[in-house]
mmCIF file of the N, C-alpha and C atoms, coordinates in Angstrom:
data_MODEL
# 
_entry.id   MODEL 
# 
loop_
_atom_site.group_PDB 
_atom_site.id 
_atom_site.type_symbol 
_atom_site.label_atom_id 
_atom_site.label_alt_id 
_atom_site.label_comp_id 
_atom_site.label_asym_id 
_atom_site.label_entity_id 
_atom_site.label_seq_id 
_atom_site.pdbx_PDB_ins_code 
_atom_site.Cartn_x 
_atom_site.Cartn_y 
_atom_site.Cartn_z 
_atom_site.occupancy 
_atom_site.B_iso_or_equiv 
_atom_site.pdbx_formal_charge 
_atom_site.auth_seq_id 
_atom_site.auth_comp_id 
_atom_site.auth_asym_id 
_atom_site.auth_atom_id 
_atom_site.pdbx_PDB_model_num 
ATOM 1   N N  . UNK A 1 1  ? -19.547 2.181  -43.608 1.00 0.00 ? 1  UNK A N  1 
ATOM 2   C CA . UNK A 1 1  ? -20.755 2.619  -42.917 1.00 0.00 ? 1  UNK A CA 1 
ATOM 3   C C  . UNK A 1 1  ? -20.591 4.103  -42.588 1.00 0.00 ? 1  UNK A C  1 
ATOM 4   N N  . UNK A 1 2  ? -21.599 4.925  -42.878 1.00 0.00 ? 2  UNK A N  1 
ATOM 5   C CA . UNK A 1 2  ? -21.506 6.357  -42.564 1.00 0.00 ? 2  UNK A CA 1 
ATOM 6   C C  . UNK A 1 2  ? -21.408 6.605  -41.061 1.00 0.00 ? 2  UNK A C  1 
ATOM 7   N N  . UNK A 1 3  ? -20.826 7.751  -40.718 1.00 0.00 ? 3  UNK A N  1 
ATOM 8   C CA . UNK A 1 3  ? -20.680 8.115  -39.313 1.00 0.00 ? 3  UNK A CA 1 
ATOM 9   C C  . UNK A 1 3  ? -21.316 9.475  -39.061 1.00 0.00 ? 3  UNK A C  1 
ATOM 10  N N  . UNK A 1 4  ? -21.751 9.673  -37.824 1.00 0.00 ? 4  UNK A N  1 
ATOM 11  C CA . UNK A 1 4  ? -22.349 10.938 -37.428 1.00 0.00 ? 4  UNK A CA 1 
ATOM 12  C C  . UNK A 1 4  ? -22.222 11.114 -35.926 1.00 0.00 ? 4  UNK A C  1 
ATOM 13  N N  . UNK A 1 5  ? -22.904 12.122 -35.427 1.00 0.00 ? 5  UNK A N  1 
ATOM 14  C CA . UNK A 1 5  ? -22.860 12.475 -34.005 1.00 0.00 ? 5  UNK A CA 1 
ATOM 15  C C  . UNK A 1 5  ? -24.282 12.532 -33.460 1.00 0.00 ? 5  UNK A C  1 
ATOM 16  N N  . UNK A 1 6  ? -24.481 11.970 -32.273 1.00 0.00 ? 6  UNK A N  1 
ATOM 17  C CA . UNK A 1 6  ? -25.800 12.057 -31.648 1.00 0.00 ? 6  UNK A CA 1 
ATOM 18  C C  . UNK A 1 6  ? -26.117 13.524 -31.370 1.00 0.00 ? 6  UNK A C  1 
ATOM 19  N N  . UNK A 1 7  ? -27.227 13.987 -31.922 1.00 0.00 ? 7  UNK A N  1 
ATOM 20  C CA . UNK A 1 7  ? -27.636 15.372 -31.723 1.00 0.00 ? 7  UNK A CA 1 
ATOM 21  C C  . UNK A 1 7  ? -28.581 15.490 -30.522 1.00 0.00 ? 7  UNK A C  1 
ATOM 22  N N  . UNK A 1 8  ? -29.478 14.508 -30.393 1.00 0.00 ? 8  UNK A N  1 
ATOM 23  C CA . UNK A 1 8  ? -30.456 14.552 -29.310 1.00 0.00 ? 8  UNK A CA 1 
ATOM 24  C C  . UNK A 1 8  ? -30.959 13.142 -29.047 1.00 0.00 ? 8  UNK A C  1 
ATOM 25  N N  . UNK A 1 9  ? -31.145 12.828 -27.760 1.00 0.00 ? 9  UNK A N  1 
ATOM 26  C CA . UNK A 1 9  ? -31.765 11.575 -27.336 1.00 0.00 ? 9  UNK A CA 1 
ATOM 27  C C  . UNK A 1 9  ? -32.897 11.938 -26.392 1.00 0.00 ? 9  UNK A C  1 
ATOM 28  N N  . UNK A 1 10 ? -34.070 11.389 -26.638 1.00 0.00 ? 10 UNK A N  1 
ATOM 29  C CA . UNK A 1 10 ? -35.227 11.711 -25.797 1.00 0.00 ? 10 UNK A CA 1 
ATOM 30  C C  . UNK A 1 10 ? -35.497 10.588 -24.804 1.00 0.00 ? 10 UNK A C  1 
ATOM 31  N N  . UNK A 1 11 ? -36.313 10.864 -23.835 1.00 0.00 ? 11 UNK A N  1 
ATOM 32  C CA . UNK A 1 11 ? -36.725 9.826  -22.881 1.00 0.00 ? 11 UNK A CA 1 
ATOM 33  C C  . UNK A 1 11 ? -37.936 9.054  -23.403 1.00 0.00 ? 11 UNK A C  1 
ATOM 34  N N  . UNK A 1 12 ? -38.310 9.301  -24.639 1.00 0.00 ? 12 UNK A N  1 
ATOM 35  C CA . UNK A 1 12 ? -39.457 8.631  -25.252 1.00 0.00 ? 12 UNK A CA 1 
ATOM 36  C C  . UNK A 1 12 ? -39.031 7.526  -26.228 1.00 0.00 ? 12 UNK A C  1 
ATOM 37  N N  . UNK A 1 13 ? -37.720 7.204  -26.262 1.00 0.00 ? 13 UNK A N  1 
ATOM 38  C CA . UNK A 1 13 ? -37.271 6.069  -27.064 1.00 0.00 ? 13 UNK A CA 1 
ATOM 39  C C  . UNK A 1 13 ? -36.844 6.379  -28.479 1.00 0.00 ? 13 UNK A C  1 
ATOM 40  N N  . UNK A 1 14 ? -36.478 7.629  -28.743 1.00 0.00 ? 14 UNK A N  1 
ATOM 41  C CA . UNK A 1 14 ? -35.948 7.968  -30.061 1.00 0.00 ? 14 UNK A CA 1 
ATOM 42  C C  . UNK A 1 14 ? -34.929 9.081  -29.939 1.00 0.00 ? 14 UNK A C  1 
ATOM 43  N N  . UNK A 1 15 ? -34.242 9.340  -31.041 1.00 0.00 ? 15 UNK A N  1 
ATOM 44  C CA . UNK A 1 15 ? -33.253 10.400 -31.051 1.00 0.00 ? 15 UNK A CA 1 
ATOM 45  C C  . UNK A 1 15 ? -32.934 10.813 -32.475 1.00 0.00 ? 15 UNK A C  1 
ATOM 46  N N  . UNK A 1 16 ? -31.923 11.685 -32.602 1.00 0.00 ? 16 UNK A N  1 
ATOM 47  C CA . UNK A 1 16 ? -31.529 12.203 -33.902 1.00 0.00 ? 16 UNK A CA 1 
ATOM 48  C C  . UNK A 1 16 ? -30.013 12.196 -34.027 1.00 0.00 ? 16 UNK A C  1 
ATOM 49  N N  . UNK A 1 17 ? -29.545 11.883 -35.225 1.00 0.00 ? 17 UNK A N  1 
ATOM 50  C CA . UNK A 1 17 ? -28.119 11.867 -35.537 1.00 0.00 ? 17 UNK A CA 1 
ATOM 51  C C  . UNK A 1 17 ? -27.831 13.030 -36.476 1.00 0.00 ? 17 UNK A C  1 
ATOM 52  N N  . UNK A 1 18 ? -26.799 13.798 -36.179 1.00 0.00 ? 18 UNK A N  1 
ATOM 53  C CA . UNK A 1 18 ? -26.311 14.841 -37.085 1.00 0.00 ? 18 UNK A CA 1 
ATOM 54  C C  . UNK A 1 18 ? -25.392 14.152 -38.078 1.00 0.00 ? 18 UNK A C  1 
ATOM 55  N N  . UNK A 1 19 ? -25.817 14.062 -39.327 1.00 0.00 ? 19 UNK A N  1 
ATOM 56  C CA . UNK A 1 19 ? -25.064 13.343 -40.357 1.00 0.00 ? 19 UNK A CA 1 
ATOM 57  C C  . UNK A 1 19 ? -24.109 14.241 -41.132 1.00 0.00 ? 19 UNK A C  1 
ATOM 58  N N  . UNK A 1 20 ? -24.183 15.534 -40.906 1.00 0.00 ? 20 UNK A N  1 
ATOM 59  C CA . UNK A 1 20 ? -23.413 16.477 -41.703 1.00 0.00 ? 20 UNK A CA 1 
ATOM 60  C C  . UNK A 1 20 ? -24.203 16.963 -42.910 1.00 0.00 ? 20 UNK A C  1 
ATOM 61  N N  . UNK A 1 21 ? -25.286 16.263 -43.245 1.00 0.00 ? 21 UNK A N  1 
ATOM 62  C CA . UNK A 1 21 ? -26.166 16.634 -44.356 1.00 0.00 ? 21 UNK A CA 1 
ATOM 63  C C  . UNK A 1 21 ? -27.592 16.842 -43.869 1.00 0.00 ? 21 UNK A C  1 
ATOM 64  N N  . UNK A 1 22 ? -27.756 16.893 -42.563 1.00 0.00 ? 22 UNK A N  1 
ATOM 65  C CA . UNK A 1 22 ? -29.086 17.012 -41.976 1.00 0.00 ? 22 UNK A CA 1 
ATOM 66  C C  . UNK A 1 22 ? -29.240 16.005 -40.855 1.00 0.00 ? 22 UNK A C  1 
ATOM 67  N N  . UNK A 1 23 ? -30.348 16.070 -40.165 1.00 0.00 ? 23 UNK A N  1 
ATOM 68  C CA . UNK A 1 23 ? -30.606 15.179 -39.040 1.00 0.00 ? 23 UNK A CA 1 
ATOM 69  C C  . UNK A 1 23 ? -31.308 13.918 -39.519 1.00 0.00 ? 23 UNK A C  1 
ATOM 70  N N  . UNK A 1 24 ? -31.004 12.807 -38.841 1.00 0.00 ? 24 UNK A N  1 
ATOM 71  C CA . UNK A 1 24 ? -31.590 11.520 -39.179 1.00 0.00 ? 24 UNK A CA 1 
ATOM 72  C C  . UNK A 1 24 ? -32.210 10.933 -37.919 1.00 0.00 ? 24 UNK A C  1 
ATOM 73  N N  . UNK A 1 25 ? -33.477 10.580 -37.987 1.00 0.00 ? 25 UNK A N  1 
ATOM 74  C CA . UNK A 1 25 ? -34.223 9.996  -36.882 1.00 0.00 ? 25 UNK A CA 1 
ATOM 75  C C  . UNK A 1 25 ? -33.745 8.571  -36.618 1.00 0.00 ? 25 UNK A C  1 
ATOM 76  N N  . UNK A 1 26 ? -33.722 8.146  -35.347 1.00 0.00 ? 26 UNK A N  1 
ATOM 77  C CA . UNK A 1 26 ? -33.540 6.734  -35.023 1.00 0.00 ? 26 UNK A CA 1 
ATOM 78  C C  . UNK A 1 26 ? -34.402 6.357  -33.830 1.00 0.00 ? 26 UNK A C  1 
ATOM 79  N N  . UNK A 1 27 ? -34.789 5.084  -33.789 1.00 0.00 ? 27 UNK A N  1 
ATOM 80  C CA . UNK A 1 27 ? -35.636 4.537  -32.735 1.00 0.00 ? 27 UNK A CA 1 
ATOM 81  C C  . UNK A 1 27 ? -34.795 3.637  -31.836 1.00 0.00 ? 27 UNK A C  1 
ATOM 82  N N  . UNK A 1 28 ? -35.215 3.460  -30.608 1.00 0.00 ? 28 UNK A N  1 
ATOM 83  C CA . UNK A 1 28 ? -34.510 2.615  -29.645 1.00 0.00 ? 28 UNK A CA 1 
ATOM 84  C C  . UNK A 1 28 ? -34.235 1.230  -30.221 1.00 0.00 ? 28 UNK A C  1 
ATOM 85  N N  . UNK A 1 29 ? -35.118 0.701  -31.033 1.00 0.00 ? 29 UNK A N  1 
ATOM 86  C CA . UNK A 1 29 ? -34.965 -0.646 -31.590 1.00 0.00 ? 29 UNK A CA 1 
ATOM 87  C C  . UNK A 1 29 ? -33.826 -0.742 -32.602 1.00 0.00 ? 29 UNK A C  1 
ATOM 88  N N  . UNK A 1 30 ? -33.302 0.380  -33.081 1.00 0.00 ? 30 UNK A N  1 
ATOM 89  C CA . UNK A 1 30 ? -32.221 0.360  -34.068 1.00 0.00 ? 30 UNK A CA 1 
ATOM 90  C C  . UNK A 1 30 ? -30.829 0.390  -33.433 1.00 0.00 ? 30 UNK A C  1 
ATOM 91  N N  . UNK A 1 31 ? -30.746 0.553  -32.120 1.00 0.00 ? 31 UNK A N  1 
ATOM 92  C CA . UNK A 1 31 ? -29.454 0.651  -31.425 1.00 0.00 ? 31 UNK A CA 1 
ATOM 93  C C  . UNK A 1 31 ? -28.868 -0.746 -31.231 1.00 0.00 ? 31 UNK A C  1 
ATOM 94  N N  . UNK A 1 32 ? -27.591 -0.914 -31.628 1.00 0.00 ? 32 UNK A N  1 
ATOM 95  C CA . UNK A 1 32 ? -26.892 -2.186 -31.473 1.00 0.00 ? 32 UNK A CA 1 
ATOM 96  C C  . UNK A 1 32 ? -25.555 -1.951 -30.787 1.00 0.00 ? 32 UNK A C  1 
ATOM 97  N N  . UNK A 1 33 ? -25.122 -2.905 -29.982 1.00 0.00 ? 33 UNK A N  1 
ATOM 98  C CA . UNK A 1 33 ? -23.820 -2.825 -29.340 1.00 0.00 ? 33 UNK A CA 1 
ATOM 99  C C  . UNK A 1 33 ? -23.762 -1.928 -28.114 1.00 0.00 ? 33 UNK A C  1 
ATOM 100 N N  . UNK A 1 34 ? -24.886 -1.399 -27.706 1.00 0.00 ? 34 UNK A N  1 
ATOM 101 C CA . UNK A 1 34 ? -24.972 -0.534 -26.520 1.00 0.00 ? 34 UNK A CA 1 
ATOM 102 C C  . UNK A 1 34 ? -26.443 -0.422 -26.139 1.00 0.00 ? 34 UNK A C  1 
ATOM 103 N N  . UNK A 1 35 ? -26.692 0.048  -24.940 1.00 0.00 ? 35 UNK A N  1 
ATOM 104 C CA . UNK A 1 35 ? -28.085 0.291  -24.557 1.00 0.00 ? 35 UNK A CA 1 
ATOM 105 C C  . UNK A 1 35 ? -28.488 1.689  -25.027 1.00 0.00 ? 35 UNK A C  1 
ATOM 106 N N  . UNK A 1 36 ? -29.759 1.860  -25.258 1.00 0.00 ? 36 UNK A N  1 
ATOM 107 C CA . UNK A 1 36 ? -30.264 3.169  -25.666 1.00 0.00 ? 36 UNK A CA 1 
ATOM 108 C C  . UNK A 1 36 ? -29.923 4.218  -24.618 1.00 0.00 ? 36 UNK A C  1 
ATOM 109 N N  . UNK A 1 37 ? -30.010 3.833  -23.343 1.00 0.00 ? 37 UNK A N  1 
ATOM 110 C CA . UNK A 1 37 ? -29.763 4.761  -22.239 1.00 0.00 ? 37 UNK A CA 1 
ATOM 111 C C  . UNK A 1 37 ? -28.312 5.239  -22.189 1.00 0.00 ? 37 UNK A C  1 
ATOM 112 N N  . UNK A 1 38 ? -27.388 4.486  -22.790 1.00 0.00 ? 38 UNK A N  1 
ATOM 113 C CA . UNK A 1 38 ? -25.974 4.871  -22.762 1.00 0.00 ? 38 UNK A CA 1 
ATOM 114 C C  . UNK A 1 38 ? -25.626 5.910  -23.830 1.00 0.00 ? 38 UNK A C  1 
ATOM 115 N N  . UNK A 1 39 ? -26.525 6.164  -24.776 1.00 0.00 ? 39 UNK A N  1 
ATOM 116 C CA . UNK A 1 39 ? -26.263 7.152  -25.829 1.00 0.00 ? 39 UNK A CA 1 
ATOM 117 C C  . UNK A 1 39 ? -26.417 8.560  -25.269 1.00 0.00 ? 39 UNK A C  1 
ATOM 118 N N  . UNK A 1 40 ? -25.437 9.388  -25.557 1.00 0.00 ? 40 UNK A N  1 
ATOM 119 C CA . UNK A 1 40 ? -25.419 10.765 -25.053 1.00 0.00 ? 40 UNK A CA 1 
ATOM 120 C C  . UNK A 1 40 ? -25.194 11.746 -26.202 1.00 0.00 ? 40 UNK A C  1 
ATOM 121 N N  . UNK A 1 41 ? -25.647 12.954 -26.034 1.00 0.00 ? 41 UNK A N  1 
ATOM 122 C CA . UNK A 1 41 ? -25.426 14.014 -27.009 1.00 0.00 ? 41 UNK A CA 1 
ATOM 123 C C  . UNK A 1 41 ? -23.924 14.179 -27.249 1.00 0.00 ? 41 UNK A C  1 
ATOM 124 N N  . UNK A 1 42 ? -23.531 14.265 -28.517 1.00 0.00 ? 42 UNK A N  1 
ATOM 125 C CA . UNK A 1 42 ? -22.132 14.449 -28.887 1.00 0.00 ? 42 UNK A CA 1 
ATOM 126 C C  . UNK A 1 42 ? -21.382 13.153 -29.127 1.00 0.00 ? 42 UNK A C  1 
ATOM 127 N N  . UNK A 1 43 ? -21.992 12.009 -28.816 1.00 0.00 ? 43 UNK A N  1 
ATOM 128 C CA . UNK A 1 43 ? -21.337 10.711 -29.005 1.00 0.00 ? 43 UNK A CA 1 
ATOM 129 C C  . UNK A 1 43 ? -21.250 10.383 -30.497 1.00 0.00 ? 43 UNK A C  1 
ATOM 130 N N  . UNK A 1 44 ? -20.106 9.858  -30.927 1.00 0.00 ? 44 UNK A N  1 
ATOM 131 C CA . UNK A 1 44 ? -19.916 9.444  -32.319 1.00 0.00 ? 44 UNK A CA 1 
ATOM 132 C C  . UNK A 1 44 ? -20.552 8.077  -32.533 1.00 0.00 ? 44 UNK A C  1 
ATOM 133 N N  . UNK A 1 45 ? -21.260 7.924  -33.650 1.00 0.00 ? 45 UNK A N  1 
ATOM 134 C CA . UNK A 1 45 ? -21.908 6.662  -33.990 1.00 0.00 ? 45 UNK A CA 1 
ATOM 135 C C  . UNK A 1 45 ? -21.731 6.382  -35.477 1.00 0.00 ? 45 UNK A C  1 
ATOM 136 N N  . UNK A 1 46 ? -21.866 5.118  -35.823 1.00 0.00 ? 46 UNK A N  1 
ATOM 137 C CA . UNK A 1 46 ? -21.999 4.751  -37.218 1.00 0.00 ? 46 UNK A CA 1 
ATOM 138 C C  . UNK A 1 46 ? -23.424 4.257  -37.400 1.00 0.00 ? 46 UNK A C  1 
ATOM 139 N N  . UNK A 1 47 ? -23.953 4.381  -38.617 1.00 0.00 ? 47 UNK A N  1 
ATOM 140 C CA . UNK A 1 47 ? -25.359 4.070  -38.831 1.00 0.00 ? 47 UNK A CA 1 
ATOM 141 C C  . UNK A 1 47 ? -25.586 3.557  -40.242 1.00 0.00 ? 47 UNK A C  1 
ATOM 142 N N  . UNK A 1 48 ? -26.698 2.874  -40.410 1.00 0.00 ? 48 UNK A N  1 
ATOM 143 C CA . UNK A 1 48 ? -27.181 2.486  -41.726 1.00 0.00 ? 48 UNK A CA 1 
ATOM 144 C C  . UNK A 1 48 ? -28.484 3.234  -41.952 1.00 0.00 ? 48 UNK A C  1 
ATOM 145 N N  . UNK A 1 49 ? -28.651 3.760  -43.137 1.00 0.00 ? 49 UNK A N  1 
ATOM 146 C CA . UNK A 1 49 ? -29.828 4.561  -43.450 1.00 0.00 ? 49 UNK A CA 1 
ATOM 147 C C  . UNK A 1 49 ? -30.842 3.728  -44.222 1.00 0.00 ? 49 UNK A C  1 
ATOM 148 N N  . UNK A 1 50 ? -32.096 3.916  -43.883 1.00 0.00 ? 50 UNK A N  1 
ATOM 149 C CA . UNK A 1 50 ? -33.179 3.221  -44.574 1.00 0.00 ? 50 UNK A CA 1 
ATOM 150 C C  . UNK A 1 50 ? -34.393 4.114  -44.696 1.00 0.00 ? 50 UNK A C  1 
ATOM 151 N N  . UNK A 1 51 ? -35.431 3.569  -45.283 1.00 0.00 ? 51 UNK A N  1 
ATOM 152 C CA . UNK A 1 51 ? -36.684 4.303  -45.444 1.00 0.00 ? 51 UNK A CA 1 
ATOM 153 C C  . UNK A 1 51 ? -37.708 3.783  -44.450 1.00 0.00 ? 51 UNK A C  1 
ATOM 154 N N  . UNK A 1 52 ? -38.299 4.694  -43.718 1.00 0.00 ? 52 UNK A N  1 
ATOM 155 C CA . UNK A 1 52 ? -39.347 4.351  -42.769 1.00 0.00 ? 52 UNK A CA 1 
ATOM 156 C C  . UNK A 1 52 ? -40.671 4.913  -43.240 1.00 0.00 ? 52 UNK A C  1 
ATOM 157 N N  . UNK A 1 53 ? -41.721 4.740  -42.463 1.00 0.00 ? 53 UNK A N  1 
ATOM 158 C CA . UNK A 1 53 ? -43.038 5.234  -42.855 1.00 0.00 ? 53 UNK A CA 1 
ATOM 159 C C  . UNK A 1 53 ? -43.115 6.762  -42.970 1.00 0.00 ? 53 UNK A C  1 
ATOM 160 N N  . UNK A 1 54 ? -42.186 7.446  -42.296 1.00 0.00 ? 54 UNK A N  1 
ATOM 161 C CA . UNK A 1 54 ? -42.203 8.917  -42.346 1.00 0.00 ? 54 UNK A CA 1 
ATOM 162 C C  . UNK A 1 54 ? -40.968 9.480  -43.049 1.00 0.00 ? 54 UNK A C  1 
ATOM 163 N N  . UNK A 1 55 ? -40.273 8.657  -43.829 1.00 0.00 ? 55 UNK A N  1 
ATOM 164 C CA . UNK A 1 55 ? -39.104 9.134  -44.564 1.00 0.00 ? 55 UNK A CA 1 
ATOM 165 C C  . UNK A 1 55 ? -37.832 8.433  -44.124 1.00 0.00 ? 55 UNK A C  1 
ATOM 166 N N  . UNK A 1 56 ? -36.698 9.055  -44.397 1.00 0.00 ? 56 UNK A N  1 
ATOM 167 C CA . UNK A 1 56 ? -35.391 8.475  -44.073 1.00 0.00 ? 56 UNK A CA 1 
ATOM 168 C C  . UNK A 1 56 ? -35.203 8.364  -42.568 1.00 0.00 ? 56 UNK A C  1 
ATOM 169 N N  . UNK A 1 57 ? -34.564 7.252  -42.149 1.00 0.00 ? 57 UNK A N  1 
ATOM 170 C CA . UNK A 1 57 ? -34.227 7.071  -40.744 1.00 0.00 ? 57 UNK A CA 1 
ATOM 171 C C  . UNK A 1 57 ? -33.018 6.155  -40.637 1.00 0.00 ? 57 UNK A C  1 
ATOM 172 N N  . UNK A 1 58 ? -32.456 6.053  -39.455 1.00 0.00 ? 58 UNK A N  1 
ATOM 173 C CA . UNK A 1 58 ? -31.332 5.151  -39.219 1.00 0.00 ? 58 UNK A CA 1 
ATOM 174 C C  . UNK A 1 58 ? -31.900 3.806  -38.785 1.00 0.00 ? 58 UNK A C  1 
ATOM 175 N N  . UNK A 1 59 ? -31.543 2.751  -39.524 1.00 0.00 ? 59 UNK A N  1 
ATOM 176 C CA . UNK A 1 59 ? -32.051 1.424  -39.218 1.00 0.00 ? 59 UNK A CA 1 
ATOM 177 C C  . UNK A 1 59 ? -31.125 0.659  -38.284 1.00 0.00 ? 59 UNK A C  1 
ATOM 178 N N  . UNK A 1 60 ? -29.863 1.044  -38.253 1.00 0.00 ? 60 UNK A N  1 
ATOM 179 C CA . UNK A 1 60 ? -28.867 0.470  -37.339 1.00 0.00 ? 60 UNK A CA 1 
ATOM 180 C C  . UNK A 1 60 ? -28.035 1.616  -36.794 1.00 0.00 ? 60 UNK A C  1 
ATOM 181 N N  . UNK A 1 61 ? -27.839 1.681  -35.493 1.00 0.00 ? 61 UNK A N  1 
ATOM 182 C CA . UNK A 1 61 ? -27.011 2.713  -34.856 1.00 0.00 ? 61 UNK A CA 1 
ATOM 183 C C  . UNK A 1 61 ? -26.062 2.004  -33.905 1.00 0.00 ? 61 UNK A C  1 
ATOM 184 N N  . UNK A 1 62 ? -24.737 2.241  -34.096 1.00 0.00 ? 62 UNK A N  1 
ATOM 185 C CA . UNK A 1 62 ? -23.718 1.639  -33.227 1.00 0.00 ? 62 UNK A CA 1 
ATOM 186 C C  . UNK A 1 62 ? -22.733 2.715  -32.787 1.00 0.00 ? 62 UNK A C  1 
ATOM 187 N N  . UNK A 1 63 ? -22.453 2.787  -31.485 1.00 0.00 ? 63 UNK A N  1 
ATOM 188 C CA . UNK A 1 63 ? -21.424 3.727  -31.009 1.00 0.00 ? 63 UNK A CA 1 
ATOM 189 C C  . UNK A 1 63 ? -20.052 3.321  -31.526 1.00 0.00 ? 63 UNK A C  1 
ATOM 190 N N  . UNK A 1 64 ? -19.182 4.313  -31.745 1.00 0.00 ? 64 UNK A N  1 
ATOM 191 C CA . UNK A 1 64 ? -17.799 4.004  -32.126 1.00 0.00 ? 64 UNK A CA 1 
ATOM 192 C C  . UNK A 1 64 ? -16.837 4.479  -31.062 1.00 0.00 ? 64 UNK A C  1 
# 
Protein backbone atom coordinates (compact mmCIF):
# COMPACT_ATOMS: atom_id res chain seq x y z
CA UNK A 1 0.00 0.00 0.00
CA UNK A 2 1.45 3.43 -0.90
CA UNK A 3 2.40 5.83 1.87
CA UNK A 4 2.26 9.60 2.16
CA UNK A 5 1.98 12.49 4.58
CA UNK A 6 -1.10 14.48 5.53
CA UNK A 7 -0.65 17.88 3.91
CA UNK A 8 -3.89 19.52 5.05
CA UNK A 9 -7.05 18.60 6.96
CA UNK A 10 -10.05 20.91 6.84
CA UNK A 11 -12.95 21.34 9.23
CA UNK A 12 -15.28 20.61 6.30
CA UNK A 13 -14.61 16.85 6.23
CA UNK A 14 -11.82 16.47 3.70
CA UNK A 15 -8.08 16.76 3.36
CA UNK A 16 -5.07 16.19 1.14
CA UNK A 17 -2.20 13.71 1.20
CA UNK A 18 1.27 14.58 -0.12
CA UNK A 19 2.12 11.45 -2.12
CA UNK A 20 5.51 12.61 -3.37
CA UNK A 21 3.99 12.83 -6.87
CA UNK A 22 1.37 15.44 -6.09
CA UNK A 23 -1.52 15.93 -3.70
CA UNK A 24 -4.35 13.43 -3.35
CA UNK A 25 -7.81 14.39 -2.06
CA UNK A 26 -9.53 12.31 0.64
CA UNK A 27 -12.94 12.49 2.30
CA UNK A 28 -13.81 11.80 5.94
CA UNK A 29 -15.60 8.61 4.83
CA UNK A 30 -12.31 7.12 3.55
CA UNK A 31 -10.53 7.24 6.95
CA UNK A 32 -10.10 3.84 8.65
CA UNK A 33 -8.50 2.87 11.95
CA UNK A 34 -8.73 6.39 13.40
CA UNK A 35 -11.16 9.27 13.63
CA UNK A 36 -11.00 12.03 11.06
CA UNK A 37 -10.45 14.52 13.90
CA UNK A 38 -7.27 12.70 14.98
CA UNK A 39 -5.53 13.31 11.62
CA UNK A 40 -2.98 16.11 11.79
CA UNK A 41 -0.71 17.83 9.29
CA UNK A 42 2.56 15.90 8.90
CA UNK A 43 1.09 12.56 10.02
CA UNK A 44 2.23 9.51 8.01
CA UNK A 45 -0.57 7.50 6.39
CA UNK A 46 -1.02 4.66 3.97
CA UNK A 47 -3.72 4.94 1.33
CA UNK A 48 -5.43 3.27 -1.59
CA UNK A 49 -5.97 5.35 -4.70
CA UNK A 50 -9.15 5.31 -6.75
CA UNK A 51 -11.12 7.36 -9.23
CA UNK A 52 -13.79 9.73 -8.00
CA UNK A 53 -16.19 12.03 -9.82
CA UNK A 54 -13.55 14.77 -9.91
CA UNK A 55 -10.48 12.62 -10.62
CA UNK A 56 -8.02 10.65 -8.49
CA UNK A 57 -8.63 10.44 -4.75
CA UNK A 58 -7.76 8.29 -1.75
CA UNK A 59 -10.45 5.68 -1.15
CA UNK A 60 -8.88 4.31 2.05
CA UNK A 61 -6.67 6.30 4.46
CA UNK A 62 -5.03 4.68 7.51
CA UNK A 63 -2.51 6.25 9.91
CA UNK A 64 0.77 4.37 10.36
